N, C-alpha and C positions, 0 to 999 in steps of 0.2 A: 265703024272701025274699032277693031278689038284693042283693048288697052291691056298692057301687061304691068302688073304691080309686083314689086319685090315682096316676098313673104316677110311678115312682120317678125323681127328678131326679138327673142326673149330678152328681157332687161337683164342687166348685170346682177341686180339683186336676186332675180329669180334663178339665175344660174348658180349663184352662191348658195341659195337655199337648197336647190336640188342636189348640188354636189355634196353639201353637208349631210343631207338625208341619206344619200347613197353611201357615203362614208360610214355613217352611223349604222346603217343596215349591215354593211360588210363587217364592221367591228362586232356588232351584236351576234352576227352569224358565227364569227370566229370564236367569240366568247362562249356561245351556247355549246359549241363543240368542246371547249375547254372545261365548261362547267358540268357537262353531262357526266353523271357519276358512273364509273365503270361498275360492272357487276361485282358485288362485294366478294372478297376472298373467303375461303373456309375459315381462316384465322379471324377475319373481321366478324363473321357471323358468330363464331365461337365466343369472341370477346363480348359481343352484344348479348348473347344468351347468358353468359356468366353475370353480366351486369344486371340483367332482368332477374336472374335467380337471387342475386344479392338483395335487390329491392323486394322481391317476393318474400325473402326470409324476414326482412324488417317488418313487412306487413303481417306476416304470420305471428310474429311476437306481439304485435298489437292485438291480433285476434285472440291469442292466448290470454292476454291480460283482460280483454273485454269479456271473454268467456268465463274466466275465473271470477271476475267481479259480478257477472250476471248470476252465476251459480250461488254466490254468497248472498246476493240480494234476494234471490228467489227463496232461499231457505229462510232468510230473515223475514221476508214478507209473509211466508206461511206461518211462522211462529207468532208474528204480530196478529195475524188474522185469527189464530186460535185463541190468543189472549183476549182479543176484542169479543169473540163469541162467548168466552167464559165470563167476562166482565159484564156483558150485556145480560147474561142469564142472572147474574147476581143482582143487577139493578132492577130487572124485571121482577125478581122474587121479592125484593124490598118494596117495590111499588105495589105489588099484589097484596102484600101484608098490610100496608097502610089502607089500601082500598077495602080490604076485608074488615078492618076495624070500623071504617066508616059505614059499611053495609050493616054490621051488627048494631051499631048505634042508631042507624036509621030505622031498623026494624023495632028497636026498643023505644022509639018515640022521638028521635031527633039526633043530629050529628053534633057532637061536642064541638064548641067553637075552636078549640085547639086543633082538632082533626080536620075541621073544615078549612082552617087556615093552612094546614099542611097540604091539603089537596088543591087549594086555589092559588098557592104561591110557589115560587121557586124556592129551593132549600135555603139559600142564603137569606132571602127576604123573610122567610118564615122564622128562622132562628133569631134574626134581628128583632122582629116584632114580638115573638113569643117570649123573649127574654124580658122585654119591657112590660108586657101585658100579664106575665106570670100565668099564662094559660096552659102551658104544656107540662105534662108529667115528665119525670126523669126518663121513663121508658120511651115515651114518644120522642123526646128530644134526642136521645141516643140513637133511636132508629133513623131519625131524619139526618142526623150527622153522618151516620153510616151511608145512607143513601147519597148524601151530598159528596162524600169522599169517593164513593164508587162511581158516581156520575162523572166527577172530575177526571178520575183515572180512565174511565171509558172514553171520554172526549180526547184525552191526550193520546191514548193508544190508537184511536181512529186517525188522528192527525199523523202519527208516526207511520202507520200502515199506508196511508195515502202518499206520504212523502217517499217511502221506500218503493212503492209501486211505480211512482213517477220516475224515480231514479233507475229502476229496473227497465222501464221503457226506453230511457235514454241509453242505457248500457246495451240494450238489445239493438238499437239503431247503430251504435258504434260497432257492435259485433258484426252486423250485416254489412256495414261499409268495409270493415277490415277484410271480411271474407270475400267481398266483391273485388277489393284491391288485389288480394292474393290470386284470385282466379283470373283477373285481367293480366297480371304479370305472367302467369303460366301460359295463358292463351297467346300472348305476344311472343313468348319464347318458342312456343310450338309453331306459330306462324313463320317465324324466322327459320326454324328447322325445315318446315315444309317448302320454303323458298329455295332450298338447296337442290342440286341435282341428285339423282339417285346414288351416284358414285360418291358424292361428297357426304351425303347422309350416312352412307355405309361406312365411310372413313371416320366420321365423327362418332358413330355408334361403336365402332371397333375401338377407338381411343377411350371411350367411356368404359367399355368392358375391361380394357387393360388397366384403367385407373382403378376400377372396382377391385380387380384381382390384386392389385398392388397394395390395397388397403390392409390386407391381412399380412401385416409386417411380422417378420421373425423378431420377436421382442428380445431374444437373447443377444441379437446383434446390436441392439441399441444401448446395452450396458446401462440400464436405467437405475437410478439410486432408489433405495427402499423408501417407502412411505411409512408413516407412523400413525398410531391411533386409529380413529375412525376414517381418516383420510386414506389409510391403506386399503380398507374395504372398498371405499368409493372408487379409487384408482383401479383396483383389480376388476371391479364390476364394469367400469367404463371400457377398459381394455378388452374385456370378454365380449363386448358388443361390436368389435371391429368388423367391418364389412356389411353391417345391417343398414338397410335403406333409410334415408332421410324422408320423412313424411311430415308435412306441416301440421302442427297441432298434436303430434304424437308424443307420448311419454313412455313408450315401451309396452311389452317387452320385446316386440319384434321390429318395431320401427320407432324412429325418434326425430324430433326437431332439436335444435341446438340446446335450448334450455331444458327441454324434456329429458335429454340424456343426463344432464346434471342432476335433475330432480330424481330420476330413476337410480342413478349411481349412488347418491348420498342416502337415498331411502334404504338401500341395502345395509347401510351403516347405522340406521336408526335416526338419521338426521332429516328433518323436513325443511327443504329449501323452498323459497318463494317460486312461483311458477314461471315467471318470465325473466329474460336476460336483464331487462330494465330494473326489476326488483332485486335480482341477484347482484346488480352493480352496487347496491348500497347495503348488502347483507354482510355480516361478519366484520373483520378488521382489515384495514387498508395495508397492503404490502407496497412499500415505496417504489420498488423497481423489479424488473424481471430477474435481475441478478440475485435478488433476495427471495425469489419465489421458491416454494417447496411443493413437492408432489401433493396434489389434492386442491391446490389453490385455484380459484376461478379467474380466468383471464377474460376480461370484457373488452369488446372491440367496437370501434367505429362511432360515428356520430349517432346519438340517440341510443347508445348501448344496444345495438341491434343483434349482436352475436356474442356467444360465449363458448369457451373451451376450457378443458381442465388441464392444468399443468401437470406433467408427469416426470419432469427432470430433463437435464441436458438440453435445455432450450426448446423443448417440444411440448405440444399439447395434443390431447385427443379431443376430437370434436365431430359434430354432425354438420357438414358444410351447408348444403342447400338441396332443393329438389333435383333429382337426377344423380345425386351423389350418395355416398355411404359414409358411415362412421369411419374415421381414419385418423392417422397421426400426421401432424404437420409441424414445421418449424413455427414457433410461436410468433415470430416477427413476419412471417410470410402471409399471414391471413389478412392483416390490415393494421390500422393504427390502434394501439392498445390504449383504451380509455382508463381502465383501472384494473388492479389485481386485488382479489379479496380472499382472505383466509377464513375458512368456515369454522 
């Protein structure tokens, strides 16, 4: 006889767990739809590219500083190595002279005790012993003193050369890292550009061209105040470069980075500025506020002093903004937070 059993009902606890799981799944599904990032707008991509360009510019200033330091160290190391070579030749000549004396005496029947002492001891030990034993002639003692002095100088120059070469190695590593950082930011900006549709890329490129064209401002319309002294020459030079491309690490005459434009402009006035915006931030005298700025003053921007422009009057600066842009005039307060203003 067949028996019919009622299906086993799920427990209340199991129903509760399943219901909660289902509710969670629905909620997550709804949230995933809400969290899904929409395709970024052209303005969003432009803002991200501008941010990367600003970071790239900061990295390029680090590159400029590391390159300048590396060039100085390379020159210093070369000079030290030349000094070591000359000093080594002097020491070798003195040692050869003493050895010649010993050889002559040997051929004459034996080496004088004082000469033997010189050859068998270090210079300091010889002088100490020779003084007490009264074995050295004045000529021999002076020769050995000269050798001792030259040897000491040679050792010191070797140490200095080794330290300089080690610092040069560290500087080279910093240079390579800064260069890699610049290239990474540029690559990221290009990747964002490539993510745009063809029409959006065309729109962005058209906006960039219009921006470049607008950089060649009619200066007469700005009613700029006159500059004085060598600042007048620097301002005139900087304004003559309007529309030229920003290229990181460049100091003119056809392309510039931000600090390179300052170096180039003041060089026309016979003034040698430090290479980077960080160094320029401590050059010259402090100007308390923008209201007290004069044409030719350096306006330093942002954390880490990563950007610099030249004040030209009426609240405006001329500067080289970043990769993809050109030398242009801008409101001094529109670029970023002003860290310091310096009068050259």
